[in-house]
GUGU-171810 format. One record per residue: residue in three letters; x, y, z of N, C-alpha, C in turn. Coordinates in steps of 0.2 Angstrom, whole numbers, plus 5000, padded with zeros to 4 digits. Layout:
ALAXYZXYZXYZ;...
This chain:
MET500449944999500050005000500550065001;ALA501050065004501550125005501850134998;ALA502050084994502250084987501850114983;PHE501150104983500650124979500650194979;THR500650214986500450284987501050324985;ALA501650304986502250334983502350354976;THR502050294973502050294965501550344962;THR500950344966500450384964500650464965;ALA501050484971501250544972501650574967;VAL502250524965502650544960502250554954;SER501850514952501450524945501050584945;ARG500750604951500350664951500850734951;LEU501550724953501950774953502050794945;PHE502250744942502450764935501750774930;SER501150764932500650784929500250844931;LEU500550894934500350954936500351004930;SER499951044931499751084925500251134922;THR500851134926501351184923501751144918;PRO501651174912502051144906502851144906;LYS503051094902503751094902504151154900;SER503851184896504151254893504251304898;SER503851294905504051344910504651334914;ILE504951264913505451244916506151264912;PHE506051254906506751254902506751314897;ARG506151334894506151374889506251454890;PRO506051484897506151544899506951564899;LYS507351514901508051534900508351534894;THR508151484890508351474882508151544879;HIS507551564880507351634877507751694879;LEU507851694886508351734889508951744886;LEU509251684884509951694881509951704875;ARG509351694870509351714864509251794863;SER508851804868508751894867509251934870;THR509651904874510251954877510851934874;LEU510951884872511751864870511851854862;THR511351834859511351834851511351904848;PRO511951914845512051984842511551994836;SER511352054836510852074831511052094824;PHE511852084824512152104817512552044815;SER512752054809513151994806513852014806;LEU514351974808515051994807515351974801;LYS515752024798516052024792516852014793;SER517051984789517851974790518152044788;SER518752064791519152114789519452104783;PRO519452164780519852164773520652144776;ALA521052124771521652104772522152184772;LEU522552174777523052234777523452244771;LYS523552304769523952324763524752324766;PRO525252314761525852314763526052384765;LEU526552384770526852454772527152494767;ARG526952544766527352584761527352654764;PHE527952694762528052764763527652794759;SER527452854761526952894757527552934752;THR527352944746527652994742527353054741;THR526753074746526553144745526653174751;THR526953144757527053184762527453244761;PRO527253304763527653374761528253374764;LYS528853384762529453384763529553434769;ILE529953414774529953454781530753474781;THR530853534781531553564782531853544789;ALA532453514789532753504796532953554799;ALA533053554806533253614810533953624809;ILE534253574806535053584805535153594797;SER535653614796535853624789536653614788;VAL536853614782537653624781537853684785;GLY538453674788538753734793538453744800;SER537853694802537653694808538153654813;LYS538053684819538453634824537953594827;LEU538053534827537653484830537453494837;PRO536853484839536553504846536953444851;GLU537053454856537253394861536753354863;SER536853294863536353234865536753174867;THR536353134871536653074873536353014870;LEU536752964868536452914864536752844868;SER536452794868536652734872536752664867;TYR537052624871537252554867537452504873;LEU537452444871537552384875538252364875;ASP538652354879539352334878539352254878;ALA539952224878539952154877539652114883;SER539652154889539352124895538652134896;ASP538352164890537652184891537552244896;GLU538052284898537952334902537852404897;VAL537252444899537152504896537752554897;GLN537952584890538352624891538152694886;THR538452744887538252804884538852844881;VAL538652874875539152914871538752974869;THR539153034869538853094868539053114861;ILE538653164858538753184850539553214851;ALA539653254856540353284857540853224856;ASP540753164860541253114860541353084852;LEU540853084848540853054842541153104837;THR541053174839541353214833541953274835;ALA541953274842542553334843543153314841;SER543453364837544153344833544253284829;LYS543553274827543553214823543253224816;LYS543153174811542853174805542353114806;ALA541753124807541253064807540753074802;ILE540553014801539953004797539452974802;ILE538753014802538252994806537652984801;PHE537352924802536752914797536252884801;ALA535552884799535052864803534652824799;VAL534252774801533752734799533152744802;PRO532552734799531952734802531852684807;GLY532152624806532052564812532452514810;ALA532752484817533152414816532652354813;PHE532952314809532652254807532152264802;THR532052334799531652354794532052334787;PRO531652314782531952294776532452324773;THR532352394770532952434767533552444772;CYS533352464778533852474784534352414784;SER534052354784534452294786534752264779;GLN534452274774534752244767535152294763;LYS535052364764535452404760535852454765;HIS535552494768535852554771536352544775;LEU536252494781536752484786537252434783;PRO537152384780537652344777537952374771;GLY537752434768538152464764538752504767;PHE538652534772539152564777539652514780;VAL539452464782539752414785540352384779;ALA540152374773540452354767541052404765;LYS540852464766541252524764541652564769;SER541652534776541952564780542652564780;ALA543052514778543752524777543952574772;GLU543452584767543652634762543552714764;LEU543052714768542752774771543352794776;LYS543652754779544052774785544852784782;SER544852754775545452774772545452844769;LYS544952874769544752944767544752984772;GLY544952974778545053014783544453004789;VAL543952964788543452964793543652924799;ASP543552954805543752924811543152874813;THR542552894813541952864816541452854811;ILE541152794811540452794807539952764812;ALA539352804813538852784818538152784815;CYS537852734816537152724814536652734819;ILE536152784819535752804825535052784823;SER534652754828533952734826533652744833;VAL532952764832532452774837532252704840;ASN532752674842532552594845532952594852;ASP532752544856533152554862533752514861;ALA534252514865534952484865534952414865;PHE534352374868534352314867534152284860;VAL533752324857533552294851534252314845;MET534552374846535052394842535652344843;LYS535652314849536252264849536052194846;ALA535452184846535152124844535152124836;TRP535052184833535152204826535852194823;LYS536352204828537052204827537252134826;GLU537052094831537152024831536951994824;ASN536352014824535951974819536251984811;LEU536552044811536952064804537752054805;ASN537952014811538651994811539052064811;ILE538852114813539252174813539752174819;ASN540352194817540852204823540952274825;ASP541552304823541652374825541652414819;GLU541552394814541452434807541052494808;VAL540452494811540052544813539752534819;LEU539652594823539352594829538652604828;LEU538252554832537552554832537352594839;LEU537052644838536852684844535952694844;SER535752694850535052704851534952784854;ASP534452804850534152874852533452864854;GLY533452814859532852784861532252834862;ASN532352884865531752934867531652984861;GLY532152984856532053024850532353094852;ASP532753104857532953174859533353204853;PHE533953164851534353194846533853204838;THR533553154838533153164831532653214831;ARG532353234837531953294837532453364837;ALA532953364840533353424840533553434833;ILE533653384829533953414822533353414817;GLY532653404819532153404815532153344810;ALA532253294812532153234808531653184809;GLU531153204813530553154815530353134809;LEU530053074810529653044805529053004808;ASP528553034806527853004809527652954805;LEU527752874808527352824804526752804809;SER526552834813526052804818525352794814;ASP525252794807524652784803524752724800;LYS525352694801525452634797525352574802;PRO525052524799524752464802525252414807;VAL525952424805526352394810526652434816;GLY526352484816526452524823527152554824;LEU527452584820528152604821528052674824;GLY527652704825527652774828528052824825;VAL528352864830528752914827529452894828;ARG529752884822530452864821530852924818;SER531452904815531852954811531852954804;LYS531753014801531953014793532652974792;ARG532752944786533352924784533852984781;TYR534452984784534953024782535653004783;ALA536053044780536853024781537153094781;MET537553104786537953174786538653164788;LEU539053214786539753214787539953274792;VAL540253254797540253304803541053314805;GLU541253364805541953384806542053424813;ASP542253404818542253444824541653474827;GLY541153424825540453444828540053494822;VAL540353504817539953544812539753514806;VAL539153514803538953484798539253504791;LYS539553454788539853474782539553454776;VAL539153394776538653374771538153334775;LEU537553354772536953324775536553304769;ASN536353234769535953204764535353194768;MET534853224767534253204772533653184767;GLU533453124768532953094762532353114764;ASP531853114760531253134761530853074764;GLY530753074771530453014774530852954774;GLY530552894773531052834773531352814767;ALA531352864762531552844754532352834756;PHE532652794751533352774751533652794744;THR533852854743534052874736534752904736;PHE534852944741535652974740535952974748;SER535752934752536052924759536552874761;GLY536752834755537052774756537852784757;ALA538152724759538952734759539252764752;GLU538952734746539252754740539252844739;ASP538652864742538552934740538952974745;MET539252944751539652974755540352974752;LEU540552924749541252914746541352964741;LYS540952984737540953014732541153094734;LEU540953104740540953174743541653184746;LEU542053134748542553144752543153154748;
């Protein structure tokens, strides 16, 4: 009798007038109304290759031939990975120096043409009386050392960091690439200069990141 009563009670519980939809459907309906987006997702268009604009208006540098270079401090990592500094005066006082800049370490033209060209021609340049050849980039000293090691450069060219862009701004060589998809931000325009005792004797400032007349061969022709 007790078993019959329990079975009857269970049967009555599931035969109540409350529909099954009241147990499950409200939650399903809530999820559909609040979580299902009312718009359709579309795939993003493919990013276009990075290109330097050819329509950027030419900006006159703050320096020119005959200018005294502004004093600034640059950095590099020594063989023990200790941060060292060198000033523009250290590089140029009572010396003949070639200073050139690139928009960025590891970028294609800088890695394949500009810097390797000065490394290859370093002996010829020094035979013409050049005491120091230095490459400057708005990258940190750690990146500059990694770039040096990647290209197997020894002491032919000094790779120096203008990490905060202080020297680059001081000479008016900023290059704003913040609109590019790779996120380079503000870097340096490409240039090469011959400096004697701190005074600019030759200044080949490119328009943006172009590479037309700031190479090692161009500087050799002027010595």
